C-alpha positions as CSV (number, residue, x, y, z in Angstrom):
1,M,158.1,142.8,63.2
2,S,159.4,141.0,66.0
3,T,163.0,140.6,66.8
4,G,162.6,137.6,69.1
5,P,163.3,134.1,68.2
6,T,160.6,132.1,66.5
7,R,159.2,129.0,67.7
8,R,160.8,127.0,65.0
9,G,164.2,128.1,65.8
10,R,164.2,126.9,69.3
11,S,166.0,123.7,70.0
12,G,165.0,121.5,72.8
13,G,162.4,124.0,73.8
14,G,159.7,123.6,76.3
15,R,156.8,122.1,74.3
16,R,156.9,118.5,73.1
17,R,154.9,117.1,70.2
18,T,152.2,114.7,71.1
19,P,151.4,111.6,69.1
20,S,148.3,111.7,67.0
21,R,146.8,108.7,68.7
22,P,146.3,108.2,72.4
23,V,148.8,106.3,74.4
24,R,147.8,103.7,76.9
25,A,148.7,104.2,80.5
26,G,151.9,102.4,81.3
27,A,152.8,102.0,77.7
28,R,155.7,104.4,77.9
29,G,158.5,103.6,80.3
30,A,161.0,105.8,81.9
31,A,163.4,105.1,79.0
32,D,161.1,106.8,76.5
33,S,161.2,110.1,78.4
34,R,165.0,110.4,78.0
35,P,166.1,111.9,74.7
36,G,168.7,110.1,72.7
37,R,168.1,106.7,74.3
38,R,167.6,103.8,72.0
39,T,164.8,101.5,72.9
40,T,165.1,97.7,72.6
41,R,162.5,95.0,73.1
42,R,163.0,92.7,76.0
43,P,162.1,89.0,75.4
44,T,158.8,88.0,77.1
45,R,158.8,85.1,79.6
46,G,161.1,82.5,78.2
47,T,162.1,81.8,74.6
48,A,159.1,79.8,73.5
49,P,156.5,81.8,71.4
50,R,153.2,82.3,73.0
51,R,150.6,79.7,72.0
52,G,146.9,80.4,71.6
53,P,144.1,78.4,73.2
54,R,144.1,74.7,72.5
55,F,140.6,74.6,71.2
56,T,139.4,77.6,69.2
57,G,135.8,78.3,68.3
58,R,136.4,77.3,64.7
59,A,137.9,73.9,65.7
60,V,135.0,73.2,68.0
61,L,132.5,74.1,65.3
62,L,134.3,72.1,62.7
63,T,134.4,69.0,65.0
64,A,130.7,69.4,65.7
65,L,129.9,69.6,62.0
66,V,132.0,66.5,61.3
67,L,130.2,64.6,64.0
68,L,126.8,65.7,62.8
69,L,127.7,64.6,59.3
70,A,128.9,61.2,60.6
71,L,125.6,60.7,62.6
72,T,123.6,61.8,59.6
73,L,125.3,59.3,57.2
74,A,125.4,56.4,59.7
75,G,121.7,55.3,59.2
76,P,121.7,55.4,55.4
77,L,125.1,53.7,55.3
78,R,123.9,50.9,57.6
79,Q,120.8,50.5,55.3
80,Y,123.0,50.4,52.3
81,V,125.2,47.6,53.8
82,A,122.1,45.6,54.8
83,G,120.7,46.0,51.4
84,R,123.9,44.8,49.7
85,Q,123.9,41.7,52.0
86,Q,120.2,41.0,51.2
87,L,121.0,41.4,47.5
88,A,123.8,38.9,47.7
89,Q,121.6,36.4,49.6
90,L,118.8,36.8,47.1
91,A,121.3,36.3,44.2
92,A,122.5,33.0,45.8
93,E,118.9,31.9,46.3
94,E,118.1,32.7,42.7
95,A,121.1,30.6,41.5
96,A,120.0,27.7,43.6
97,L,116.4,28.0,42.3
98,T,117.7,28.2,38.7
99,Q,119.7,25.0,39.2
100,R,116.7,23.2,40.8
101,A,114.5,24.4,37.8
102,A,117.1,23.0,35.4
103,E,117.1,19.6,37.2
104,L,113.3,19.4,37.2
105,Q,113.2,20.3,33.5
106,A,115.7,17.5,32.8
107,R,113.5,15.1,34.8
108,L,110.4,16.2,32.8
109,D,112.2,15.7,29.5
110,Q,113.3,12.2,30.8
111,Q,109.8,11.3,31.8
112,A,108.4,12.4,28.4
113,D,110.5,9.7,26.7
114,P,108.4,6.6,26.0
115,A,111.2,4.2,26.6
116,Y,111.8,5.5,30.1
117,V,108.1,5.3,30.9
118,E,108.0,1.7,29.8
119,Q,111.1,0.8,31.9
120,Q,109.6,2.4,35.0
121,A,106.3,0.6,34.4
122,R,108.1,-2.7,34.3
123,E,110.2,-2.0,37.4
124,R,107.7,-0.3,39.7
125,L,104.3,-1.8,38.6
126,T,105.5,-5.2,37.3
127,L,103.6,-4.6,34.0
128,V,104.3,-7.1,31.3
129,P,103.7,-6.2,27.6
130,P,101.4,-8.6,25.7
131,G,103.1,-11.7,24.5
132,S,105.8,-11.7,27.3
133,R,106.1,-13.8,30.4
134,L,106.6,-12.6,33.9
135,V,109.1,-14.6,36.0
136,I,109.6,-13.7,39.6
137,V,112.6,-15.2,41.3
138,G,112.4,-15.4,45.1
139,D,115.1,-16.3,47.7
140,A,116.4,-19.8,47.3
141,G,116.4,-21.8,50.4
142,D,117.0,-25.5,51.0
143,P,115.8,-27.8,48.2
144,G,113.3,-29.5,50.5
145,D,111.6,-26.3,51.7
146,T,108.0,-25.9,51.0
147,A,106.2,-22.7,50.2
148,D,105.7,-20.4,53.2
149,A,102.3,-19.9,54.5
150,P,100.7,-16.6,53.7
151,P,101.3,-13.9,56.4
152,G,98.6,-13.8,59.0
153,A,97.9,-17.6,59.0
154,T,98.5,-19.4,62.3
155,D,100.6,-22.5,62.6
156,P,98.5,-25.3,64.1
157,S,101.5,-26.8,65.9
158,A,102.4,-23.6,67.7
159,P,101.5,-23.4,71.4
160,V,98.4,-21.5,72.2
161,P,98.4,-18.9,75.0
162,W,96.5,-20.0,78.1
163,Y,93.8,-17.4,77.8
164,E,93.0,-18.5,74.2
165,G,92.8,-22.1,75.4
166,L,90.4,-21.1,78.2
167,L,88.2,-19.2,75.9
168,G,88.3,-22.0,73.3
169,S,87.2,-24.6,76.0
170,I,84.4,-22.4,77.2
171,A,83.2,-22.0,73.6
172,T,83.3,-25.7,73.0
173,A,81.3,-26.4,76.2
174,D,78.6,-24.0,75.1
175,G,78.2,-25.8,71.8
176,E,79.7,-23.1,69.7
177,P,82.4,-24.0,67.2
178,A,85.9,-23.0,68.3
179,T,87.5,-20.1,66.5
180,D,91.2,-19.8,65.4
181,G,92.2,-16.8,67.5
182,D,89.5,-14.4,66.2
């Protein structure tokens, strides 16, 4: 057996233990190589915590999906609103047509009444039932007025235009009877 000291018994001996995982270059400082020194973390650049990038890939993807959904729904939503407006317009038109139909039905019912038909015949057509007298009252003028001449008749005392006088005198000279303006 050997009388020399064993490896376990040596304190502060020559060989150091190595960690099980590799250490990056520059990860250990000079303070780590001194035994018995306590390591502390130094604060990194200022006191504010480090922020990540403003737009992450997930945020960009989520924004793109929301915009795609909005563009996809814009067309059908516009058609829905236009359909609702057209439906309201048609409902108002239907109400107006229903009211007009009710008015026309009331007028048909009125015209089906024999008393209304007789009244309209008297007023519009001046029809008189048998055994009745028709009396028409005109405008009352002066008591000495005579009945007016029918429309289209010429007044013999009215002055005649010169060209009618000329034509009348030529007709008389030729032996034809003179006409009254025709």
